[in-house]
C-alpha positions in Angstrom: 49.4 14.8 -91.3 47.6 12.6 -88.8 45.5 9.8 -90.3 42.3 8.0 -89.3 40.1 5.2 -90.6 36.3 5.7 -90.6 33.4 3.2 -90.8 31.3 4.6 -93.6 27.8 3.5 -94.3 27.0 6.2 -96.8 24.4 7.7 -94.4 24.3 11.1 -92.8 25.8 10.3 -89.4 29.0 8.6 -90.7 29.4 11.4 -93.3 29.2 14.1 -90.7 31.6 12.3 -88.4 34.2 12.1 -91.2 33.8 15.7 -92.2 34.1 16.8 -88.5 37.5 15.1 -88.3 38.6 16.2 -91.8 37.9 19.8 -90.7 40.7 19.5 -88.2 43.2 18.7 -90.8 43.2 14.9 -90.4 43.3 12.6 -93.5 40.5 10.1 -93.4 40.2 6.8 -95.3 36.6 5.7 -95.2 35.7 2.0 -95.3 32.4 0.5 -96.3 31.9 -3.2 -95.6 29.7 -5.0 -98.1 27.5 -7.7 -96.5 24.7 -8.1 -99.1 22.3 -6.8 -96.4 23.0 -3.2 -96.8 22.4 -0.3 -99.2 25.4 -0.8 -101.5 25.1 -2.9 -104.7 27.4 -6.0 -104.6 28.9 -5.2 -108.0 30.4 -1.9 -107.1 34.1 -1.3 -107.6 36.6 -2.2 -104.9 37.2 1.4 -104.1 36.1 4.9 -105.2 36.5 8.6 -104.5 33.4 10.3 -102.9 33.6 13.4 -105.1 30.9 15.1 -103.1 32.5 14.8 -99.7 36.2 14.7 -100.8 37.4 11.5 -99.2 38.5 8.1 -100.4 36.1 5.2 -99.8 37.4 1.6 -99.8 34.8 -1.2 -100.2 35.5 -4.5 -98.5 33.3 -7.6 -98.8 32.4 -9.4 -95.5 29.6 -11.7 -96.7 30.9 -15.0 -95.4 32.0 -13.7 -92.0 28.9 -11.6 -91.6 26.6 -14.6 -92.4 28.0 -16.5 -89.5 27.2 -13.7 -87.0 23.7 -13.4 -88.5 23.1 -17.1 -87.9 24.7 -17.2 -84.4 25.4 -13.8 -82.9 27.3 -13.9 -79.7 25.4 -10.9 -78.3 22.0 -11.8 -79.8 19.7 -10.3 -82.5 17.8 -7.1 -82.2 14.0 -6.9 -82.8 14.4 -8.8 -86.1 17.5 -10.5 -87.6 19.9 -7.7 -87.0 23.0 -8.7 -85.0 24.0 -5.0 -84.4 26.5 -5.5 -81.6 28.3 -8.4 -83.3 28.2 -6.5 -86.6 29.9 -3.4 -85.2 32.5 -5.6 -83.5 33.2 -7.5 -86.7 33.6 -4.2 -88.7 35.8 -2.6 -86.1 38.0 -5.7 -86.0 38.4 -5.4 -89.8 39.2 -1.7 -89.6 41.7 -2.5 -86.8 43.7 -4.7 -89.2 43.8 -1.7 -91.7 45.2 0.7 -89.2 48.9 -0.2 -89.6 48.5 -0.4 -93.4 47.1 3.2 -93.5 49.3 4.4 -90.7 46.1 5.5 -88.9 46.2 6.7 -85.3 42.5 6.0 -84.5 39.1 4.9 -85.9 36.0 7.0 -86.4 32.4 5.9 -86.3 29.1 7.8 -86.8 27.6 6.5 -83.6 25.2 8.8 -81.7 24.7 8.0 -78.0 21.2 6.6 -77.4 20.1 6.7 -81.0 19.7 2.9 -81.3 18.6 1.0 -78.3 20.6 -2.1 -79.0 24.0 -0.9 -80.1 24.4 2.7 -79.1 23.9 2.7 -75.3 26.9 4.0 -73.3 27.6 0.6 -71.7 27.3 -1.2 -75.1 29.8 1.2 -76.8 32.2 0.5 -74.0 31.7 -3.2 -74.4 32.3 -3.0 -78.1 35.6 -1.1 -77.6 36.8 -3.8 -75.1 35.8 -6.7 -77.4 37.8 -5.1 -80.2 40.7 -4.3 -78.0 40.7 -0.7 -79.0 39.7 1.1 -75.8 40.6 4.8 -76.3 41.2 4.4 -80.0 37.6 4.6 -81.3 36.4 8.2 -81.7 32.7 9.0 -82.1 32.8 12.7 -83.1 29.0 13.3 -83.0 28.7 12.3 -79.3 32.4 12.7 -78.2 31.6 15.4 -75.5 29.3 13.0 -73.8 31.9 10.2 -73.7 35.3 9.7 -72.1 38.0 11.5 -74.0 39.9 9.2 -76.4 43.6 9.0 -76.9 43.4 11.2 -80.0 41.7 13.9 -77.9 44.1 13.5 -74.9 47.1 13.9 -77.2 45.6 16.9 -79.0 45.6 15.2 -82.4 41.9 16.1 -82.3 40.5 19.2 -80.6 37.7 18.0 -78.3 36.0 21.4 -78.4 35.4 21.0 -82.1 33.4 17.8 -81.5 29.7 17.4 -80.6 27.3 16.3 -77.9 24.5 14.8 -79.9 22.3 12.1 -78.2 19.0 10.4 -78.7 16.8 9.8 -81.7 16.2 13.3 -82.9 17.8 14.1 -86.2 17.6 17.9 -85.8 21.3 18.4 -84.7 22.5 16.3 -87.6 20.4 18.1 -90.1 21.6 21.5 -88.7 25.2 20.3 -89.0 24.6 19.0 -92.5 23.5 22.5 -93.5 26.7 23.9 -91.9 28.8 21.5 -94.0 26.7 22.3 -97.1 25.2 18.8 -97.4 21.8 18.7 -99.0 21.6 15.2 -100.6 21.8 12.4 -98.1 19.7 9.3 -97.4 16.9 9.2 -94.9 17.5 7.1 -91.7 14.8 4.6 -92.9 17.3 3.1 -95.3 20.2 0.8 -94.5 20.4 -2.7 -93.1 17.7 -5.0 -94.5 18.0 -7.2 -91.3 16.0 -4.6 -89.4 13.0 -5.1 -91.8 10.5 -7.6 -90.3 9.4 -9.1 -93.7 12.9 -9.5 -95.0 14.0 -11.0 -91.6 11.2 -13.5 -91.7 12.2 -14.6 -95.2 15.8 -14.9 -94.1 14.9 -17.1 -91.1 12.8 -19.3 -93.3 15.6 -19.6 -95.9 18.3 -20.5 -93.3 16.1 -23.3 -91.9 15.9 -24.9 -95.3 19.4 -23.9 -96.5 21.9 -23.1 -93.8 24.5 -22.0 -96.4 22.7 -19.9 -98.9 24.4 -18.4 -101.9 24.7 -14.7 -102.7 21.9 -15.2 -105.3 19.6 -16.7 -102.6 20.3 -13.7 -100.3 19.8 -11.1 -103.1 16.5 -12.7 -104.1 15.1 -12.3 -100.6 14.4 -8.6 -101.3 12.6 -9.2 -104.6 9.1 -10.5 -105.5 6.5 -12.8 -103.9 8.0 -15.9 -102.3 6.5 -19.4 -102.1 8.0 -22.5 -100.4 6.9 -25.3 -102.6 9.0 -28.1 -100.9 11.7 -28.5 -98.4 14.3 -27.9 -101.1 12.6 -25.6 -103.5 11.2 -22.1 -103.7 9.2 -20.2 -106.3 9.6 -16.4 -106.6 7.3 -14.2 -108.7 8.2 -10.7 -109.8 5.8 -7.8 -109.0 6.8 -5.3 -111.6 9.2 -4.9 -114.5 12.1 -3.9 -112.2 11.7 -7.1 -110.2 11.3 -9.2 -113.3 14.6 -7.9 -114.6 16.3 -8.6 -111.3 15.0 -12.1 -111.2 16.2 -12.8 -114.7 19.7 -11.3 -114.0 20.1 -13.4 -110.8 19.1 -16.7 -112.4 21.7 -19.4 -112.9 22.0 -22.4 -115.2 20.2 -24.6 -112.7 17.1 -22.4 -112.4 13.9 -22.5 -114.3 12.3 -19.2 -115.5 8.6 -19.0 -116.5 6.4 -16.5 -118.3 2.9 -16.5 -119.7 2.8 -16.4 -123.5 1.1 -13.5 -125.3 -0.1 -11.8 -122.1 1.4 -9.4 -119.6 3.3 -11.7 -117.2 5.6 -11.7 -114.2 8.9 -13.4 -114.5 8.8 -16.4 -112.2 11.9 -18.4 -111.0 12.1 -21.9 -109.5 15.1 -22.2 -107.2 16.1 -25.7 -105.9 15.3 -29.3 -106.6 12.6 -29.3 -109.3 10.1 -31.9 -110.4 7.4 -31.9 -113.1 4.8 -31.3 -110.5 6.7 -28.3 -109.1 7.0 -26.9 -112.6 3.2 -27.1 -113.0 2.6 -25.5 -109.7 5.0 -22.7 -110.5 3.3 -22.2 -113.9 -0.1 -22.0 -112.2 1.2 -19.4 -109.8 2.8 -17.4 -112.6 -0.5 -17.5 -114.5 -2.4 -16.3 -111.4 -0.4 -13.1 -111.4 -0.5 -12.5 -115.1 -3.0 -10.7 -117.3 -4.4 -14.1 -118.2 -5.5 -14.9 -114.7 -9.2 -14.8 -115.8 -8.7 -17.7 -118.3 -9.4 -21.3 -117.5 -6.4 -22.5 -119.5 -3.1 -20.6 -119.8 0.1 -21.4 -121.8 3.2 -20.8 -119.7 6.6 -20.8 -121.3 9.3 -22.6 -119.2 13.0 -22.2 -120.0 16.4 -22.7 -118.7 19.8 -21.8 -120.2 19.7 -25.1 -122.2 16.1 -25.7 -123.1 12.6 -24.3 -123.3 9.1 -25.8 -123.4 5.4 -24.9 -122.7 3.0 -26.2 -120.1 -0.8 -25.6 -120.1 -2.3 -24.9 -116.6 -5.2 -23.2 -114.8 -4.3 -20.2 -112.8 -3.7 -21.0 -109.1 -6.5 -20.6 -106.7 -6.1 -18.2 -103.7 -6.1 -21.0 -101.2 -3.1 -22.6 -103.0 -1.2 -19.3 -102.9 -1.9 -18.9 -99.2 -0.7 -22.4 -98.5 2.7 -22.0 -100.1 3.3 -18.3 -99.5 6.2 -17.2 -97.3 5.0 -14.3 -95.3 5.5 -12.6 -92.0 4.9 -15.0 -89.1 1.6 -15.5 -87.3 1.9 -17.1 -83.9 1.4 -20.6 -85.4 4.0 -19.9 -88.1 6.5 -18.5 -85.5 6.3 -21.7 -83.6 7.7 -23.4 -86.7 10.2 -20.8 -87.7 12.1 -19.5 -84.8 15.7 -18.5 -84.0 16.3 -21.5 -81.8 16.3 -23.8 -84.8 19.1 -21.7 -86.4 21.3 -22.7 -83.4 20.4 -26.4 -83.5 
């Protein structure tokens, strides 16, 4: 039986691409690459069987390699911090290394011609294939009829007439094909890579300026809570609801300080980085401001680490203090201080 490897994001397009090839009697091993910027939780098992779709999914971590292309992408960022071209090249290179191990004849992707302006133009798809050194070996089933036949098609491993001619941003062809395959539960296209989100991207740029080698914890905290830069080496993050409070607590390490207001509804607040007594007081004041005790003049805030706990008494932070320290989407003046050129310095 012929075999193929597929890049699998968990989204509709990659699922349909795999099913289209499996329908032709080809065994497909799907690979999902974990980068800490996507939709998969970092603590998933190393592989699993997608019972719904009927193919094996291998999960491979690419965090370190991926972080390097986020900081310095050879082919540039998209609208935000997304290095889409470099990302696809990296993942295809990793899949290329798996081909002999799986005895795979070709690689499948869920690309749709013209769907994404940066990475799915015809000339960019050709560039990606050349960069990976796999010209003719990367099959894009959803747009195959609009592209040059691959080696798998030329050698009749895959019947070209059973592939598709989807293009552009409309989702109607994919939705119709999903109904044909009996798929009803699939994510919307709004999900996926966090690097396309402007707020998340701004937080990441700000983090990389102050910490060029962030930890997995630092990266995961970017998607949670309100963020405040209290010093060059220290951040304060405040949960917005119970779910975020739980995430902050679970991600904290022995070096971090956690804060909560005593006897009132309170966010969980974390101090990450070099901490002083003044920073603890500022964090306590910010924590108090977002608690149910924000109307009081004096608030008791519990501060604890893995080794110790104590209480500080503060007044809730004023709005101007919050605005001064808050990390938020860039205005023109902020953008002049936080720009990509500094990441390449």
